[in-house]
C-alpha positions as a Markdown table, in Angstrom:
| # | Residue | x | y | z |
|---|---|---|---|---|
| 1 | Met | 0.6 | 14.8 | 22.5 |
| 2 | Glu | -2.5 | 12.5 | 23.0 |
| 3 | Leu | -1.6 | 9.1 | 22.1 |
| 4 | Asn | -4.3 | 8.5 | 20.0 |
| 5 | Gln | -3.7 | 11.2 | 17.9 |
| 6 | Thr | -0.4 | 9.3 | 15.7 |
| 7 | Ser | -1.5 | 5.8 | 17.7 |
| 8 | Pro | 2.1 | 3.4 | 16.3 |
| 9 | Pro | 1.1 | 0.2 | 15.1 |
| 10 | Pro | -0.6 | -2.2 | 16.4 |
| 11 | Thr | -1.8 | -1.1 | 19.6 |
| 12 | Ser | -2.0 | -3.4 | 22.9 |
| 13 | Pro | -2.3 | -1.8 | 26.3 |
| 14 | Val | 0.8 | -2.1 | 27.6 |
| 15 | Pro | 0.6 | -4.8 | 30.4 |
| 16 | Glu | 1.4 | -3.2 | 34.5 |
| 17 | Thr | 3.9 | -4.3 | 36.3 |
| 18 | Asp | 3.0 | -5.4 | 39.9 |
| 19 | Gly | 6.0 | -6.9 | 42.3 |
| 20 | Asp | 7.0 | -10.4 | 40.5 |
| 21 | Asn | 4.9 | -10.7 | 38.0 |
| 22 | Gln | 6.7 | -8.6 | 35.7 |
| 23 | Cys | 5.9 | -10.5 | 32.3 |
| 24 | Arg | 2.4 | -10.8 | 31.7 |
| 25 | Val | 1.7 | -12.8 | 27.9 |
| 26 | Glu | -1.5 | -11.4 | 26.3 |
| 27 | Val | -1.8 | -14.8 | 24.4 |
| 28 | Thr | -4.5 | -13.1 | 22.0 |
| 29 | Asp | -2.6 | -9.8 | 21.3 |
| 30 | Val | 0.4 | -11.8 | 20.7 |
| 31 | Ala | -0.5 | -14.3 | 18.4 |
| 32 | Ile | -2.5 | -11.2 | 16.2 |
| 33 | Asp | 0.9 | -9.6 | 16.5 |
| 34 | Gly | 2.5 | -13.0 | 15.1 |
| 35 | Val | 0.2 | -13.0 | 12.1 |
| 36 | Thr | 0.8 | -9.9 | 11.4 |
| 37 | Leu | 4.8 | -10.5 | 11.4 |
| 38 | Leu | 4.6 | -13.5 | 9.4 |
| 39 | Ile | 2.3 | -11.6 | 6.6 |
| 40 | Cys | 4.9 | -9.0 | 6.7 |
| 41 | Leu | 7.8 | -10.8 | 6.1 |
| 42 | Cys | 6.0 | -12.8 | 3.3 |
| 43 | Gly | 5.3 | -10.1 | 1.9 |
| 44 | Leu | 8.5 | -8.2 | 1.9 |
| 45 | Val | 10.3 | -11.3 | 0.4 |
| 46 | Gly | 7.2 | -10.6 | -2.3 |
| 47 | Asn | 8.0 | -7.4 | -3.1 |
| 48 | Gly | 11.5 | -8.4 | -2.9 |
| 49 | Thr | 11.1 | -10.8 | -6.0 |
| 50 | Val | 9.2 | -7.9 | -7.7 |
| 51 | Leu | 11.8 | -5.8 | -7.5 |
| 52 | Trp | 14.3 | -7.8 | -8.4 |
| 53 | Leu | 12.5 | -9.0 | -11.5 |
| 54 | Leu | 11.4 | -5.8 | -13.1 |
| 55 | Gly | 14.9 | -4.2 | -11.8 |
| 56 | Phe | 16.9 | -6.8 | -13.6 |
| 57 | His | 15.0 | -9.1 | -15.1 |
| 58 | Ile | 12.2 | -7.7 | -17.4 |
| 59 | Arg | 12.0 | -4.9 | -19.9 |
| 60 | Arg | 11.4 | -1.8 | -19.0 |
| 61 | Asn | 7.4 | 0.1 | -20.3 |
| 62 | Pro | 5.6 | 2.8 | -18.8 |
| 63 | Phe | 3.8 | 0.1 | -16.3 |
| 64 | Thr | 6.3 | -1.5 | -14.7 |
| 65 | Val | 7.7 | 2.1 | -13.5 |
| 66 | Tyr | 4.3 | 2.5 | -11.7 |
| 67 | Ile | 5.2 | -1.2 | -10.5 |
| 68 | Leu | 8.5 | -1.0 | -9.4 |
| 69 | Asn | 7.7 | 2.0 | -7.8 |
| 70 | Leu | 5.1 | 0.7 | -6.2 |
| 71 | Ala | 6.8 | -2.3 | -5.1 |
| 72 | Val | 9.4 | 0.3 | -3.3 |
| 73 | Ala | 6.5 | 1.7 | -1.7 |
| 74 | Asp | 5.3 | -1.5 | 0.0 |
| 75 | Phe | 8.5 | -2.8 | 0.7 |
| 76 | Thr | 8.9 | 0.5 | 2.9 |
| 77 | Phe | 5.8 | 0.0 | 4.9 |
| 78 | Leu | 6.5 | -3.6 | 5.8 |
| 79 | Leu | 9.9 | -2.9 | 6.8 |
| 80 | Phe | 8.5 | -0.4 | 9.2 |
| 81 | Met | 5.2 | -2.3 | 10.0 |
| 82 | Val | 7.8 | -5.0 | 11.1 |
| 83 | Thr | 10.0 | -2.9 | 13.3 |
| 84 | Ser | 7.0 | -1.8 | 14.9 |
| 85 | Ala | 5.3 | -5.6 | 15.3 |
| 86 | Leu | 8.5 | -7.3 | 16.8 |
| 87 | Leu | 8.8 | -3.9 | 19.4 |
| 88 | Tyr | 5.2 | -4.4 | 20.6 |
| 89 | Met | 5.9 | -8.2 | 20.8 |
| 90 | Met | 8.0 | -7.1 | 23.4 |
| 91 | Asp | 5.6 | -4.8 | 24.9 |
| 92 | Asn | 3.2 | -7.9 | 25.0 |
| 93 | Ile | 5.5 | -10.2 | 26.3 |
| 94 | Cys | 7.7 | -7.9 | 28.8 |
| 95 | Ser | 7.7 | -4.5 | 30.1 |
| 96 | Thr | 9.6 | -2.3 | 27.6 |
| 97 | Val | 11.7 | 0.9 | 28.2 |
| 98 | Val | 11.2 | 1.9 | 24.3 |
| 99 | Ser | 10.1 | 5.2 | 23.9 |
| 100 | Met | 6.6 | 6.6 | 22.4 |
| 101 | Arg | 8.2 | 9.1 | 20.7 |
| 102 | Tyr | 10.1 | 6.5 | 18.6 |
| 103 | Leu | 7.0 | 4.2 | 18.0 |
| 104 | Arg | 5.3 | 7.4 | 17.1 |
| 105 | Ser | 7.9 | 8.3 | 14.3 |
| 106 | Leu | 8.0 | 4.6 | 12.8 |
| 107 | Phe | 3.5 | 4.9 | 12.4 |
| 108 | Leu | 4.0 | 8.2 | 10.8 |
| 109 | Leu | 7.2 | 6.8 | 8.2 |
| 110 | Ser | 4.9 | 3.8 | 8.0 |
| 111 | Leu | 1.9 | 6.7 | 6.5 |
| 112 | Phe | 4.8 | 7.9 | 4.1 |
| 113 | Ser | 5.1 | 4.8 | 2.4 |
| 114 | Tyr | 1.2 | 3.8 | 2.5 |
| 115 | Asn | -0.1 | 7.7 | 0.9 |
| 116 | Met | 2.6 | 6.6 | -1.7 |
| 117 | Gly | 0.8 | 3.3 | -2.7 |
| 118 | Leu | -2.4 | 5.0 | -2.7 |
| 119 | Tyr | -0.4 | 8.0 | -4.9 |
| 120 | Leu | 0.9 | 5.5 | -7.2 |
| 121 | Leu | -2.2 | 3.5 | -7.5 |
| 122 | Thr | -4.2 | 6.6 | -8.8 |
| 123 | Ala | -1.3 | 7.5 | -11.3 |
| 124 | Ile | -1.6 | 3.9 | -13.0 |
| 125 | Ser | -5.4 | 4.1 | -13.1 |
| 126 | Ile | -5.6 | 7.0 | -14.2 |
| 127 | Glu | -2.7 | 6.5 | -17.5 |
| 128 | Arg | -4.6 | 3.0 | -18.0 |
| 129 | Cys | -8.2 | 4.6 | -18.1 |
| 130 | Val | -6.5 | 7.1 | -20.5 |
| 131 | Ser | -4.4 | 4.6 | -22.7 |
| 132 | Ile | -8.0 | 2.8 | -23.2 |
| 133 | Leu | -10.2 | 6.3 | -23.9 |
| 134 | Cys | -7.7 | 8.1 | -26.3 |
| 135 | Pro | -5.3 | 5.1 | -27.5 |
| 136 | Leu | -4.1 | 7.3 | -30.7 |
| 137 | Trp | -3.1 | 10.3 | -28.6 |
| 138 | Tyr | -1.3 | 7.7 | -25.6 |
| 139 | Arg | 0.3 | 5.7 | -28.4 |
| 140 | Cys | 1.7 | 9.4 | -30.5 |
| 141 | Arg | 1.7 | 12.1 | -28.3 |
| 142 | Arg | 2.7 | 10.2 | -24.8 |
| 143 | Pro | 5.3 | 12.0 | -23.4 |
| 144 | Pro | 8.0 | 9.1 | -22.9 |
| 145 | Cys | 9.7 | 9.9 | -19.6 |
| 146 | Leu | 5.7 | 10.3 | -18.5 |
| 147 | Ser | 5.7 | 7.4 | -15.7 |
| 148 | Ser | 9.4 | 8.6 | -14.1 |
| 149 | Val | 8.7 | 12.5 | -13.7 |
| 150 | Val | 5.2 | 11.6 | -12.4 |
| 151 | Cys | 6.4 | 9.1 | -9.9 |
| 152 | Ala | 9.3 | 11.6 | -8.8 |
| 153 | Leu | 6.7 | 14.3 | -8.5 |
| 154 | Leu | 4.4 | 11.7 | -5.9 |
| 155 | Trp | 7.3 | 11.1 | -4.4 |
| 156 | Ala | 8.3 | 14.2 | -3.5 |
| 157 | Leu | 4.8 | 15.3 | -3.2 |
| 158 | Ser | 4.8 | 12.4 | -0.2 |
| 159 | Ile | 7.9 | 13.5 | 1.4 |
| 160 | Ala | 6.3 | 16.9 | 2.0 |
| 161 | Val | 3.3 | 16.0 | 2.9 |
| 162 | Ile | 4.9 | 13.5 | 5.5 |
| 163 | Ala | 7.6 | 16.2 | 6.6 |
| 164 | Ala | 4.5 | 18.2 | 7.4 |
| 165 | Val | 3.0 | 16.3 | 9.7 |
| 166 | Thr | 5.6 | 14.3 | 11.3 |
| 167 | Ser | 7.0 | 18.2 | 12.5 |
| 168 | Leu | 3.0 | 18.9 | 14.2 |
| 169 | Cys | 3.0 | 16.2 | 15.5 |
| 170 | Leu | 6.5 | 15.3 | 17.4 |
| 171 | Leu | 7.6 | 19.3 | 17.4 |
| 172 | His | 4.3 | 20.9 | 18.4 |
| 173 | Glu | 0.8 | 20.5 | 20.4 |
| 174 | His | -1.5 | 17.6 | 19.6 |
| 175 | Glu | -3.9 | 20.0 | 18.4 |
| 176 | His | -1.6 | 20.9 | 15.8 |
| 177 | Cys | -1.0 | 16.8 | 15.3 |
| 178 | Arg | -4.4 | 16.6 | 14.5 |
| 179 | Val | -5.2 | 19.1 | 12.4 |
| 180 | Ala | -2.3 | 17.9 | 10.1 |
| 181 | Leu | -3.3 | 14.3 | 9.8 |
| 182 | Ile | -6.6 | 15.7 | 9.3 |
| 183 | Ser | -5.3 | 17.5 | 6.7 |
| 184 | Met | -3.3 | 14.5 | 4.7 |
| 185 | Tyr | -6.1 | 12.5 | 5.4 |
| 186 | Val | -8.5 | 15.2 | 3.4 |
| 187 | Leu | -6.1 | 15.3 | 1.0 |
| 188 | Asn | -6.2 | 11.2 | 0.2 |
| 189 | Phe | -9.7 | 11.0 | 0.5 |
| 190 | Leu | -10.6 | 13.7 | -1.5 |
| 191 | Ile | -8.3 | 14.3 | -4.1 |
| 192 | Phe | -6.4 | 10.7 | -5.0 |
| 193 | Ala | -9.2 | 8.5 | -3.8 |
| 194 | Pro | -12.0 | 9.3 | -6.0 |
| 195 | Pro | -9.9 | 9.6 | -9.4 |
| 196 | Met | -8.7 | 6.2 | -8.8 |
| 197 | Val | -12.4 | 4.5 | -8.1 |
| 198 | Ile | -13.8 | 6.7 | -11.1 |
| 199 | Ser | -10.7 | 5.3 | -13.3 |
| 200 | Asn | -11.1 | 1.6 | -12.4 |
| 201 | Val | -15.0 | 1.4 | -12.8 |
| 202 | Ile | -14.4 | 3.0 | -16.5 |
| 203 | Leu | -11.9 | 0.5 | -17.3 |
| 204 | Phe | -14.3 | -1.7 | -15.8 |
| 205 | Phe | -17.4 | -1.6 | -18.1 |
| 206 | Lys | -15.3 | -0.6 | -21.1 |
| 207 | Val | -13.7 | -3.9 | -20.7 |
| 208 | Leu | -17.4 | -5.8 | -19.9 |
| 209 | Cys | -18.6 | -3.9 | -22.8 |
| 210 | Gly | -15.8 | -4.8 | -24.9 |
| 211 | Ser | -15.9 | -7.4 | -27.9 |
| 212 | Lys | -16.6 | -10.5 | -26.7 |
| 213 | Gln | -13.9 | -12.3 | -29.4 |
| 214 | Arg | -11.3 | -9.9 | -26.7 |
| 215 | Gln | -10.6 | -11.6 | -23.5 |
| 216 | Pro | -9.7 | -8.9 | -20.8 |
| 217 | Arg | -5.9 | -8.7 | -20.7 |
| 218 | Arg | -4.1 | -9.9 | -18.0 |
| 219 | Leu | -3.0 | -6.2 | -17.3 |
| 220 | Tyr | -6.5 | -4.8 | -16.3 |
| 221 | Ile | -7.4 | -7.6 | -13.7 |
| 222 | Val | -4.1 | -7.2 | -12.2 |
| 223 | Ile | -4.5 | -3.2 | -12.0 |
| 224 | Phe | -8.2 | -3.9 | -11.0 |
| 225 | Leu | -7.7 | -6.1 | -8.0 |
| 226 | Thr | -4.8 | -4.3 | -6.9 |
| 227 | Val | -7.3 | -1.4 | -6.3 |
| 228 | Leu | -9.9 | -3.5 | -5.0 |
| 229 | Tyr | -7.3 | -5.4 | -2.6 |
| 230 | Phe | -6.1 | -1.6 | -1.5 |
| 231 | Leu | -9.8 | -0.5 | -1.0 |
| 232 | Ile | -10.9 | -3.5 | 0.9 |
| 233 | Phe | -7.5 | -4.0 | 2.8 |
| 234 | Gly | -5.6 | -0.6 | 2.5 |
| 235 | Val | -8.6 | 1.9 | 3.6 |
| 236 | Pro | -9.5 | 0.7 | 6.7 |
| 237 | Leu | -6.3 | 2.4 | 8.0 |
| 238 | Ser | -7.2 | 5.8 | 6.5 |
| 239 | Ile | -10.6 | 5.3 | 8.2 |
| 240 | Trp | -9.5 | 4.2 | 11.6 |
| 241 | Asn | -6.9 | 6.6 | 11.9 |
| 242 | Phe | -8.9 | 9.8 | 10.6 |
| 243 | Leu | -11.8 | 8.5 | 12.8 |
| 244 | Gln | -9.5 | 8.1 | 16.0 |
| 245 | Gln | -8.7 | 12.3 | 15.6 |
| 246 | Phe | -12.5 | 12.8 | 16.5 |
| 247 | Ser | -12.3 | 9.8 | 19.5 |
| 248 | Tyr | -14.3 | 7.3 | 17.3 |
| 249 | Asp | -13.0 | 4.4 | 17.9 |
| 250 | Val | -14.8 | 1.4 | 15.5 |
| 251 | Leu | -12.1 | -1.3 | 14.8 |
| 252 | Ser | -9.1 | -2.7 | 16.4 |
| 253 | Ser | -5.5 | -0.8 | 15.9 |
| 254 | Gln | -4.6 | -4.3 | 15.5 |
| 255 | Val | -6.8 | -5.7 | 13.4 |
| 256 | Val | -6.3 | -2.5 | 11.3 |
| 257 | Phe | -2.7 | -2.5 | 11.1 |
| 258 | Leu | -3.3 | -6.6 | 9.8 |
| 259 | Leu | -5.0 | -5.9 | 6.9 |
| 260 | Ala | -2.7 | -3.2 | 6.2 |
| 261 | Cys | 0.1 | -5.4 | 5.6 |
| 262 | Ile | -2.3 | -8.0 | 4.2 |
| 263 | Asn | -2.9 | -5.2 | 1.4 |
| 264 | Ser | 1.0 | -4.7 | 0.7 |
| 265 | Ser | 2.1 | -8.5 | 0.5 |
| 266 | Ile | -0.7 | -9.5 | -1.5 |
| 267 | Asn | 0.4 | -7.3 | -4.7 |
| 268 | Pro | 3.1 | -9.7 | -5.6 |
| 269 | Phe | 0.8 | -12.9 | -5.7 |
| 270 | Ile | -1.7 | -11.1 | -8.1 |
| 271 | Tyr | 0.9 | -10.6 | -10.4 |
| 272 | Phe | 1.9 | -14.6 | -10.4 |
| 273 | Leu | -1.5 | -15.7 | -10.0 |
| 274 | Val | -2.7 | -13.8 | -13.0 |
| 275 | Gly | 0.4 | -14.4 | -15.1 |
| 276 | Ser | -0.1 | -18.0 | -14.5 |
| 277 | Cys | -3.7 | -18.7 | -15.0 |
| 278 | Arg | -4.3 | -19.0 | -19.0 |
| 279 | Arg | -7.4 | -21.3 | -20.9 |
| 280 | His | -6.4 | -23.7 | -18.1 |
| 281 | Cys | -4.9 | -22.7 | -15.0 |
| 282 | Ser | -1.8 | -23.9 | -14.1 |
| 283 | Leu | 1.3 | -22.7 | -12.5 |
| 284 | Val | 4.2 | -21.5 | -14.4 |
| 285 | Pro | 7.9 | -20.2 | -13.3 |
| 286 | Leu | 7.8 | -17.0 | -11.7 |
| 287 | Gln | 10.0 | -15.1 | -14.1 |
| 288 | Val | 7.6 | -16.5 | -16.9 |
| 289 | Ala | 4.6 | -15.6 | -15.1 |
| 290 | Phe | 5.9 | -12.4 | -14.9 |
| 291 | Arg | 6.6 | -11.7 | -17.9 |
| 292 | Arg | 2.9 | -12.6 | -19.0 |
| 293 | Val | 1.5 | -10.0 | -16.9 |
| 294 | Phe | 4.1 | -7.2 | -17.6 |
| 295 | Glu | 5.6 | -7.4 | -21.2 |
| 296 | Glu | 1.7 | -7.7 | -21.9 |
| 297 | Thr | 1.4 | -3.8 | -21.4 |
| 298 | Val | 3.4 | -3.4 | -24.8 |
| 299 | Val | 1.1 | -5.3 | -26.9 |
| 300 | Thr | -1.7 | -3.2 | -25.1 |
| 301 | Val | -1.1 | 0.0 | -26.3 |
| 302 | Ile | 0.3 | -0.9 | -29.9 |
| 303 | Ser | -3.0 | -2.5 | -30.6 |
| 304 | Ser | -5.6 | -0.3 | -28.5 |
């Protein structure tokens, strides 16, 4: 199997050994890997905090179920990235005996969490759009356990997709892996990404054209910013690896994975900053900021 079919993160050339000079340091590569690792560690702390607050200290509602699952997906993705970054930093500093098959496995597992994040953002966007366009149905007819059922189905879909891709990439020839990865990205680009974007465009114009006396709620801002930053920082990973299957290399793999780590790390800071701002922006305790964002959901649904 060719390396560019499932290139693991972040990829820097493995230094050759010559004589006594077995350790050759690429300063730029190590610096980028170090920044990636630092961002991942911050993201792990942030998403861990989200899991702790939403799991034990904030009242559960349909929206927080999605956010809780999104935090799990981001936390898992960052965990894989930390492991990969540490291995590649060792690889850049000294020659290593780490199996490339193991690194490919880590990369494929990180795609599992990455895909789950995309699926959840699509579900969040669609449900929020429906709650605004059809408030009466949403308030009276929405099944109480819909969020949990949707999340369970999305986890099952993500597991099925990555299991098929992994089996083809690790057990068969590289051509099977190429077809599997292309099919996965077609699913992401054509099935999940368009509804997410369209729903957020509708939400944006609905809020923009709404009553001037009603300011956009924090919940809308959180959803819009989360999706926007995913499009800016998360989508390049899909585009990069999709183009890799056709032997196009338009971006540095290290930059792509750095952006992906920023995407998975930034959401907790969005929740905190949006929850902290009122008329006069001022920092408030973390739990208070989160309550302002997530417990507002109940009020929003009732008043829609």
